C-alpha positions in Angstrom: 152.4 66.5 97.8 152.3 70.3 97.7 151.2 70.2 94.1 148.4 67.8 94.9 147.2 69.9 97.8 147.3 73.0 95.6 145.3 71.3 92.9 142.8 70.1 95.5 142.3 73.6 96.9 142.0 75.0 93.4 139.3 72.5 92.5 137.4 73.1 95.8 137.5 76.9 95.2 136.3 76.4 91.6 133.5 74.1 92.8 132.4 76.6 95.4 132.4 79.3 92.8 130.1 77.3 90.5 127.9 76.4 93.5 127.6 80.1 94.5 126.8 81.1 91.0 124.1 78.5 90.7 122.6 79.7 94.0 122.6 83.4 93.0 119.7 84.0 90.6 121.0 86.1 87.7 119.0 89.4 87.8 118.9 89.4 84.0 116.7 86.3 84.1 114.2 87.6 86.6 112.4 90.4 84.6 109.2 89.1 83.0 105.5 88.6 83.4 104.5 86.2 86.2 101.1 84.6 87.0 100.0 83.2 90.3 99.3 79.5 90.3 97.9 77.2 93.0 95.5 79.5 94.7 91.9 78.8 94.1 89.5 81.6 92.9 92.3 84.1 92.9 94.0 85.8 90.0 97.2 87.6 90.4 99.9 88.9 88.1 103.4 90.3 88.7 105.4 92.2 86.1 109.0 92.7 86.9 110.5 95.3 84.5 114.1 95.5 83.4 114.3 99.1 84.6 113.8 97.9 88.2 110.1 98.8 88.6 107.2 96.4 89.0 103.4 96.3 88.6 101.3 93.8 90.7 97.6 93.1 90.7 95.3 90.6 92.5 91.6 89.8 92.0 89.4 87.6 94.1 85.6 87.8 94.4 84.6 91.5 94.2 88.0 92.7 95.4 90.7 94.1 93.2 94.1 95.2 94.6 97.2 96.6 93.0 100.6 97.9 93.8 103.5 99.3 91.9 107.0 100.6 92.7 110.5 99.3 92.6 112.0 95.8 93.0 115.5 94.6 94.0 117.2 91.2 94.4 119.6 90.1 97.1 120.7 86.4 96.9 117.5 84.4 96.2 115.2 87.0 97.7 113.3 89.5 95.5 111.8 92.4 97.4 109.0 94.5 96.1 108.7 98.0 97.5 105.5 99.9 96.7 105.8 103.6 96.0 105.2 106.4 93.6 108.7 106.6 92.1 109.1 110.1 93.5 106.2 111.3 91.4 103.5 113.7 92.8 99.8 113.8 91.7 98.8 116.7 89.4 95.4 118.5 89.9 93.1 120.6 87.9 89.8 122.4 88.6 86.6 120.5 87.8 84.8 121.7 84.7 81.3 123.1 85.5 79.8 120.3 83.4 81.5 117.8 85.7 80.1 119.4 88.9 77.3 117.6 90.7 77.0 120.3 93.5 73.5 121.4 94.0 73.9 124.1 96.7 76.5 126.3 98.3 78.5 125.4 101.4 77.2 126.2 104.8 77.8 129.8 106.0 81.3 130.1 107.5 82.7 127.0 105.7 84.9 126.6 102.7 84.8 123.2 101.1 87.3 121.6 98.6 86.2 118.3 97.0 89.1 116.2 95.7 88.7 113.2 93.4 88.2 112.1 89.8 85.0 112.9 87.9 82.6 110.0 87.8 85.1 107.7 89.4 85.4 108.6 93.1 87.0 110.7 95.9 90.6 111.1 96.8 91.4 111.2 100.5 94.7 112.2 102.0 95.2 115.4 100.0 96.4 118.4 101.9 94.5 121.5 100.7 95.6 125.1 101.6 92.8 127.6 101.2 93.9 131.2 100.5 91.7 134.2 100.7 92.1 137.5 98.8 93.3 139.1 102.0 96.1 136.6 102.2 94.6 134.7 105.1 95.1 130.9 104.8 93.7 127.7 106.4 94.6 124.1 105.7 92.7 120.8 105.8 93.1 117.3 104.5 90.6 115.5 102.4 88.8 112.7 104.2 87.2 109.5 102.8 84.5 111.3 100.8 87.1 113.6 99.3 86.0 116.7 101.3 88.5 119.1 102.9 86.7 121.7 105.0 87.9 124.8 106.8 86.1 127.7 108.7 86.5 131.2 107.3 84.9 134.5 108.2 82.1 135.7 105.9 84.2 138.8 105.1 86.9 136.7 103.3 86.8 135.8 99.6 88.4 132.5 98.4 90.8 133.1 95.5 93.0 130.0 95.2 93.8 126.6 96.6 97.1 124.7 96.9 97.1 120.9 96.8 99.6 118.2 97.6 99.6 114.7 99.1 99.3 114.6 102.9 102.8 114.4 104.4 104.5 115.4 101.1 107.4 117.9 101.2 106.6 118.9 97.6 105.4 122.4 96.8 101.7 123.0 96.7 100.2 123.0 93.3 98.2 126.3 93.2 94.9 126.5 91.3 92.7 129.6 90.9 89.2 129.1 92.3 86.5 130.1 89.7 84.4 133.1 90.7 81.2 131.1 90.8 82.8 128.5 93.0 84.3 131.2 95.3 80.9 132.8 95.7 79.4 129.5 96.8 82.4 128.7 98.9 82.7 125.2 97.5 85.0 124.0 94.7 86.1 120.6 93.3 89.6 119.6 92.2 90.4 116.6 90.0 93.5 114.5 90.1 94.6 114.1 86.5 95.5 110.4 86.9 92.8 108.1 88.4 95.4 105.6 89.5 96.0 107.9 92.5 92.6 106.9 93.8 93.8 103.3 94.3 95.9 102.7 97.3 98.8 100.3 97.4 97.9 96.8 98.5 101.2 96.5 100.4 104.3 98.6 101.3 106.8 95.7 101.0 106.5 92.1 99.8 109.3 89.5 99.7 109.4 86.6 97.2 111.9 83.8 97.2 113.4 82.4 94.0 112.4 78.7 93.8 112.3 76.1 91.1 109.7 77.3 88.6 109.3 80.9 89.7 108.8 83.1 92.8 107.1 82.2 96.0 105.9 84.7 98.7 108.3 84.5 101.6 105.7 85.0 104.3 103.9 82.1 105.9 101.1 84.3 107.2 100.3 85.6 103.7 97.5 83.7 101.8 99.6 83.9 98.6 102.3 81.8 100.2 100.4 78.7 99.1 100.9 79.7 95.4 103.7 80.2 93.0 104.3 83.1 90.6 105.5 81.5 87.4 106.2 82.9 84.0 104.0 81.7 81.2 105.5 78.9 79.1 107.2 80.3 76.1 105.8 79.3 72.7 108.1 77.4 70.5 
């Protein structure tokens, strides 16, 4: 009787183990290129990389959105967390040929324009203006890329420090060209235009289901669709 009970318990434990293994998606099988299916007039792709990072994009009508960051799996839930991977944007001074400025800044104002040449402005950049005397002032670039401070006419602009708003990173200091300092207006380019594109979301959860991944949020329009890998060619 004891032997039968022991065998029964052992079988039950083994069955539970197999069941749990089947329910837990193996992370090794998750990485890959997924495509959204079942949502009309919307194209979306998700790339889960083996190094734990992801890239996501969505396009509908005239709207394009993107996000990138890190992904993790717990049980049957895959969580995407958008972020910059600890990286900080790098900046440089606009070349004179890239400038489209026609006149100096208004008297008493210093203007830093932040963006990417012929692409667009970059808001949310903290700019620290430094005068030859050592006097400093700080402003954050707004939607049109302008960061503006007031400075006495006696001061001369010599350099600018830039970093993302809220960042704890050191400022990246750039010398202001003499011609720009004289006109009290200078432009600074981010070296990677990807920084101009905001993240479409901060966090997105997808549940592992038969055939792929489904957005685990009933209020999200993508919840109607399924992210599935392209069928492998035989």
